[in-house]
Steps between C-alpha positions, in 0.01 A plus 500: 500500500781733593858430393589332827375251754571516871591174673511503880476259791252616757516445876292182470763353267286527187641616169298789354523609140358844420471693176654834596256677267206368703613675818344840562755775564451779753730800521406592857456153641196277502252611770466146640877455501535824697273360773690170496831681553350668807378162630851356460656807665263448795672164554243257364650202318203352313579701188833530323607704198790388284634765264703429188640747251422409141733548204293802386573679830151456643431303816290189541333444837399148593262470792476196727200488731429260786121474488506331841618823661282803583719720281469258209121501530504881519716531187270264310197710597676824405594360159140395439381849595755655264389278212135593567590873498388531862666747736804360677557526873796696625814319608428603858150345488638174359780476756262575789267226373783248475622597846151448649483152349836404651402649837172303499690181417736563792204555734349169386821318596469602865 
């Protein structure tokens, strides 16, 4: 265990306690997180990143995912691919896929 624990309330109102030493650190950003930032910047609201600065100067990113949204399902699949060392889609491919799902849902409403 590292010298500190991180306590944070997530968006679902659950208290999370994390050993800061158990969190992997990436100097250039986590590849999945980079895709998620692009999803958020495209205007999709099913994923949210909360960022907190730790006392050691590093940043902690907490991710909240709505698995009932197309973007939440996409992020879950991307994370599984990352963990299996499979190639990741580009941000553009992911956003186009999410957009197609929303468009199809709109077409079904009419």
